[in-house]
ZADO-1210 file (C-alpha; in nm, 4 decimals, padded with zeros to 6 digits):
<atoms>
<atom x="00.6014" y="-03.7076" z="-01.8761" code="MET" pos="1"/>
<atom x="00.3145" y="-03.4762" z="-01.7774" code="VAL" pos="2"/>
<atom x="00.5412" y="-03.2730" z="-01.5474" code="LEU" pos="3"/>
<atom x="00.7834" y="-03.2066" z="-01.8346" code="ASN" pos="4"/>
<atom x="00.4947" y="-03.0809" z="-02.0498" code="ASP" pos="5"/>
<atom x="00.3781" y="-02.8492" z="-01.7701" code="ILE" pos="6"/>
<atom x="00.7297" y="-02.7081" z="-01.7271" code="GLU" pos="7"/>
<atom x="00.7592" y="-02.6480" z="-02.1026" code="LYS" pos="8"/>
<atom x="00.4194" y="-02.4776" z="-02.1016" code="LEU" pos="9"/>
<atom x="00.5305" y="-02.2624" z="-01.8065" code="LEU" pos="10"/>
<atom x="00.8411" y="-02.1536" z="-01.9979" code="ASN" pos="11"/>
<atom x="00.6280" y="-02.0667" z="-02.2992" code="LYS" pos="12"/>
<atom x="00.3794" y="-01.8879" z="-02.0712" code="TYR" pos="13"/>
<atom x="00.6534" y="-01.6732" z="-01.9166" code="GLU" pos="14"/>
<atom x="00.7691" y="-01.5734" z="-02.2648" code="LYS" pos="15"/>
<atom x="00.4114" y="-01.4961" z="-02.3711" code="GLY" pos="16"/>
<atom x="00.3995" y="-01.7600" z="-02.6428" code="GLU" pos="17"/>
<atom x="00.1154" y="-01.9853" z="-02.5213" code="THR" pos="18"/>
<atom x="-00.2213" y="-02.0232" z="-02.6847" code="SER" pos="19"/>
<atom x="-00.5515" y="-02.0018" z="-02.4989" code="LEU" pos="20"/>
<atom x="-00.5813" y="-02.3804" z="-02.5007" code="LYS" pos="21"/>
<atom x="-00.2365" y="-02.4202" z="-02.3434" code="GLU" pos="22"/>
<atom x="-00.3188" y="-02.1583" z="-02.0807" code="GLU" pos="23"/>
<atom x="-00.6346" y="-02.3495" z="-01.9977" code="GLN" pos="24"/>
<atom x="-00.4232" y="-02.6648" z="-01.9490" code="VAL" pos="25"/>
<atom x="-00.2025" y="-02.4722" z="-01.7067" code="LEU" pos="26"/>
<atom x="-00.5056" y="-02.3385" z="-01.5182" code="LYS" pos="27"/>
<atom x="-00.6577" y="-02.6822" z="-01.4781" code="THR" pos="28"/>
<atom x="-00.3255" y="-02.8299" z="-01.3646" code="TYR" pos="29"/>
<atom x="-00.2590" y="-02.5618" z="-01.1036" code="PHE" pos="30"/>
<atom x="-00.6139" y="-02.5666" z="-00.9677" code="THR" pos="31"/>
<atom x="-00.5953" y="-02.9393" z="-00.9094" code="SER" pos="32"/>
<atom x="-00.4640" y="-03.0921" z="-00.5865" code="ASP" pos="33"/>
<atom x="-00.1685" y="-03.2708" z="-00.7472" code="THR" pos="34"/>
<atom x="00.0814" y="-02.9906" z="-00.8110" code="VAL" pos="35"/>
<atom x="00.4522" y="-03.0649" z="-00.7965" code="ALA" pos="36"/>
<atom x="00.6202" y="-02.9143" z="-00.4889" code="PRO" pos="37"/>
<atom x="00.8691" y="-02.7068" z="-00.6887" code="HIS" pos="38"/>
<atom x="00.5798" y="-02.5512" z="-00.8872" code="LEU" pos="39"/>
<atom x="00.3636" y="-02.4588" z="-00.5852" code="GLU" pos="40"/>
<atom x="00.4561" y="-02.0910" z="-00.6237" code="MET" pos="41"/>
<atom x="00.2497" y="-02.0701" z="-00.9455" code="TYR" pos="42"/>
<atom x="-00.0650" y="-02.2118" z="-00.7875" code="LYS" pos="43"/>
<atom x="-00.2010" y="-01.8858" z="-00.6311" code="PRO" pos="44"/>
<atom x="-00.1547" y="-01.6987" z="-00.9584" code="MET" pos="45"/>
<atom x="-00.3490" y="-01.9470" z="-01.1684" code="PHE" pos="46"/>
<atom x="-00.6238" y="-01.9905" z="-00.9104" code="THR" pos="47"/>
<atom x="-00.6625" y="-01.6122" z="-00.9068" code="TYR" pos="48"/>
<atom x="-00.6937" y="-01.6123" z="-01.2858" code="PHE" pos="49"/>
<atom x="-00.9607" y="-01.8813" z="-01.2691" code="LEU" pos="50"/>
<atom x="-01.1629" y="-01.6965" z="-01.0038" code="VAL" pos="51"/>
<atom x="-01.1173" y="-01.3640" z="-01.1802" code="ASN" pos="52"/>
<atom x="-01.2396" y="-01.5155" z="-01.5053" code="GLN" pos="53"/>
<atom x="-01.5731" y="-01.5988" z="-01.3439" code="GLN" pos="54"/>
<atom x="-01.6329" y="-01.2441" z="-01.2158" code="GLU" pos="55"/>
<atom x="-01.8787" y="-01.0261" z="-01.4024" code="GLN" pos="56"/>
<atom x="-01.9386" y="-00.6538" z="-01.4000" code="PHE" pos="57"/>
<atom x="-02.3049" y="-00.5924" z="-01.3216" code="THR" pos="58"/>
<atom x="-02.3215" y="-00.2140" z="-01.2800" code="LYS" pos="59"/>
<atom x="-02.5098" y="-00.0155" z="-01.5455" code="ASP" pos="60"/>
<atom x="-02.2972" y="00.2156" z="-01.7564" code="ILE" pos="61"/>
<atom x="-02.4669" y="00.5425" z="-01.8466" code="PRO" pos="62"/>
<atom x="-02.4191" y="00.6212" z="-02.2119" code="LEU" pos="63"/>
<atom x="-02.5265" y="00.9846" z="-02.1943" code="LYS" pos="64"/>
<atom x="-02.3597" y="01.2360" z="-01.9706" code="THR" pos="65"/>
<atom x="-02.5008" y="01.5584" z="-01.8364" code="LYS" pos="66"/>
<atom x="-02.1686" y="01.7411" z="-01.8632" code="ARG" pos="67"/>
<atom x="-02.2364" y="01.8446" z="-02.2215" code="ILE" pos="68"/>
<atom x="-02.5439" y="02.0328" z="-02.1069" code="PHE" pos="69"/>
<atom x="-02.3440" y="02.2161" z="-01.8380" code="ILE" pos="70"/>
<atom x="-02.0625" y="02.3003" z="-02.0804" code="TYR" pos="71"/>
<atom x="-02.3114" y="02.4501" z="-02.3235" code="LYS" pos="72"/>
<atom x="-02.4457" y="02.6843" z="-02.0570" code="TRP" pos="73"/>
<atom x="-02.0952" y="02.7797" z="-01.9425" code="ILE" pos="74"/>
<atom x="-01.9986" y="02.8705" z="-02.2991" code="SER" pos="75"/>
<atom x="-02.3191" y="03.0756" z="-02.3401" code="VAL" pos="76"/>
<atom x="-02.2444" y="03.2619" z="-02.0150" code="ALA" pos="77"/>
<atom x="-01.8877" y="03.3325" z="-02.1288" code="ALA" pos="78"/>
<atom x="-02.0130" y="03.4799" z="-02.4556" code="VAL" pos="79"/>
<atom x="-02.2647" y="03.6990" z="-02.2684" code="VAL" pos="80"/>
<atom x="-01.9945" y="03.8301" z="-02.0324" code="VAL" pos="81"/>
<atom x="-01.7662" y="03.9027" z="-02.3272" code="LEU" pos="82"/>
<atom x="-02.0395" y="04.0892" z="-02.5134" code="MET" pos="83"/>
<atom x="-02.1280" y="04.2953" z="-02.2046" code="LEU" pos="84"/>
<atom x="-01.7625" y="04.3845" z="-02.1609" code="GLY" pos="85"/>
<atom x="-01.7375" y="04.5036" z="-02.5188" code="ILE" pos="86"/>
<atom x="-02.0659" y="04.6943" z="-02.4950" code="PHE" pos="87"/>
<atom x="-01.9847" y="04.8821" z="-02.1744" code="PHE" pos="88"/>
<atom x="-01.6224" y="04.9589" z="-02.2665" code="ASN" pos="89"/>
<atom x="-01.5858" y="05.3237" z="-02.3613" code="LYS" pos="90"/>
<atom x="-01.3002" y="05.3434" z="-02.6128" code="PRO" pos="91"/>
<atom x="-01.3075" y="05.7263" z="-02.6124" code="GLY" pos="92"/>
<atom x="-01.1934" y="05.7429" z="-02.2478" code="ASP" pos="93"/>
<atom x="-00.8259" y="05.6509" z="-02.2718" code="VAL" pos="94"/>
<atom x="-00.6976" y="05.8862" z="-02.0004" code="GLY" pos="95"/>
<atom x="-00.5784" y="06.1757" z="-02.2156" code="THR" pos="96"/>
<atom x="-00.5366" y="06.5229" z="-02.0672" code="ILE" pos="97"/>
<atom x="-00.6179" y="06.8229" z="-02.2840" code="ASP" pos="98"/>
<atom x="-00.4436" y="07.0898" z="-02.0740" code="ASP" pos="99"/>
<atom x="-00.0629" y="07.0726" z="-02.1287" code="PRO" pos="100"/>
<atom x="00.0174" y="07.2237" z="-01.7872" code="GLU" pos="101"/>
<atom x="-00.1893" y="06.9618" z="-01.6018" code="VAL" pos="102"/>
<atom x="-00.0309" y="06.6883" z="-01.8155" code="ALA" pos="103"/>
<atom x="00.3180" y="06.8181" z="-01.7288" code="PHE" pos="104"/>
<atom x="00.2346" y="06.8196" z="-01.3563" code="ASN" pos="105"/>
<atom x="00.1020" y="06.4620" z="-01.3732" code="GLU" pos="106"/>
<atom x="00.4118" y="06.3413" z="-01.5596" code="ILE" pos="107"/>
<atom x="00.6346" y="06.5178" z="-01.3068" code="SER" pos="108"/>
<atom x="00.4553" y="06.3455" z="-01.0173" code="LYS" pos="109"/>
<atom x="00.4901" y="06.0058" z="-01.1866" code="SER" pos="110"/>
<atom x="00.8593" y="06.0531" z="-01.2623" code="LEU" pos="111"/>
<atom x="00.9271" y="06.1749" z="-00.9071" code="ALA" pos="112"/>
<atom x="00.7595" y="05.8638" z="-00.7657" code="MET" pos="113"/>
<atom x="00.9649" y="05.6392" z="-00.9982" code="ILE" pos="114"/>
<atom x="01.2846" y="05.8227" z="-00.9019" code="SER" pos="115"/>
<atom x="01.2045" y="05.7865" z="-00.5324" code="ASN" pos="116"/>
<atom x="01.1529" y="05.4115" z="-00.5688" code="GLN" pos="117"/>
<atom x="01.4727" y="05.3752" z="-00.7719" code="MET" pos="118"/>
<atom x="01.6704" y="05.5596" z="-00.5035" code="ASN" pos="119"/>
<atom x="01.5327" y="05.3265" z="-00.2372" code="LYS" pos="120"/>
<atom x="01.6384" y="05.0279" z="-00.4448" code="GLY" pos="121"/>
<atom x="01.9907" y="05.1542" z="-00.5053" code="THR" pos="122"/>
<atom x="02.0430" y="05.2415" z="-00.1387" code="SER" pos="123"/>
<atom x="01.9764" y="04.8801" z="-00.0366" code="THR" pos="124"/>
<atom x="02.2394" y="04.7587" z="-00.2833" code="VAL" pos="125"/>
<atom x="02.5134" y="04.9775" z="-00.1324" code="GLY" pos="126"/>
<atom x="02.6828" y="04.6789" z="00.0299" code="TYR" pos="127"/>
<atom x="02.7994" y="04.5660" z="-00.3143" code="LEU" pos="128"/>
<atom x="03.0689" y="04.8354" z="-00.2997" code="ASN" pos="129"/>
<atom x="03.2155" y="04.6538" z="-00.0005" code="GLU" pos="130"/>
<atom x="03.2189" y="04.3320" z="-00.1993" code="VAL" pos="131"/>
<atom x="03.4066" y="04.5083" z="-00.4785" code="ASN" pos="132"/>
<atom x="03.6644" y="04.6284" z="-00.2257" code="LYS" pos="133"/>
<atom x="03.7085" y="04.2710" z="-00.1020" code="GLY" pos="134"/>
<atom x="03.7604" y="04.1338" z="-00.4508" code="THR" pos="135"/>
<atom x="04.0210" y="04.3992" z="-00.5264" code="SER" pos="136"/>
<atom x="04.2041" y="04.2885" z="-00.2118" code="THR" pos="137"/>
<atom x="04.2009" y="03.9331" z="-00.3471" code="LEU" pos="138"/>
<atom x="04.3833" y="04.0664" z="-00.6529" code="GLY" pos="139"/>
<atom x="04.6797" y="04.1378" z="-00.4263" code="TYR" pos="140"/>
<atom x="04.6854" y="03.7725" z="-00.3260" code="LEU" pos="141"/>
<atom x="04.7405" y="03.6678" z="-00.6853" code="SER" pos="142"/>
<atom x="05.0354" y="03.9097" z="-00.7029" code="GLU" pos="143"/>
<atom x="05.1812" y="03.7484" z="-00.3904" code="ILE" pos="144"/>
<atom x="05.1364" y="03.4058" z="-00.5478" code="GLU" pos="145"/>
<atom x="05.3170" y="03.5179" z="-00.8634" code="ASN" pos="146"/>
<atom x="05.6010" y="03.6526" z="-00.6519" code="THR" pos="147"/>
<atom x="05.6362" y="03.3314" z="-00.4522" code="THR" pos="148"/>
<atom x="05.6343" y="03.1259" z="-00.7703" code="SER" pos="149"/>
<atom x="05.9178" y="03.3402" z="-00.9056" code="ILE" pos="150"/>
<atom x="06.1134" y="03.3033" z="-00.5812" code="ILE" pos="151"/>
<atom x="06.0723" y="02.9270" z="-00.5588" code="PHE" pos="152"/>
<atom x="06.0882" y="02.8823" z="-00.9368" code="LYS" pos="153"/>
<atom x="05.7731" y="02.6704" z="-00.9610" code="THR" pos="154"/>
<atom x="05.5850" y="02.6439" z="-01.2852" code="ASN" pos="155"/>
<atom x="05.2144" y="02.6471" z="-01.2992" code="ARG" pos="156"/>
</atoms>
């Protein structure tokens, strides 16, 4: 009779439907020496729960952290750096050139450098012309396939 009750409690326990009192009954049964042989696999689990229930955490938990103090100083330093950046930035010096001839020469140098770099880039892509030639050759293969389908009267 007791074994049937334990098995019913185990089924309820596996479904998560037991009360604390019923779980205590299971713990006392599985920590005793008279456990049925077919229920021996549950014994280590319930003995672990019983031992774990008696453990206590004894370490002190600090309620105040020092991180807030550090974060305050980091935010103050960030504001100071930002303010110094704004203060020492000279908005009048934006790189304008007053003499039109000097400006033209500078623009010409910049455009020549850009053109030179573009020419280097296009020269390395020259092999793509060979790929285009190869794909045009493949176009002839489709013509041959059309011809053979006409000859052999196959429908695609």
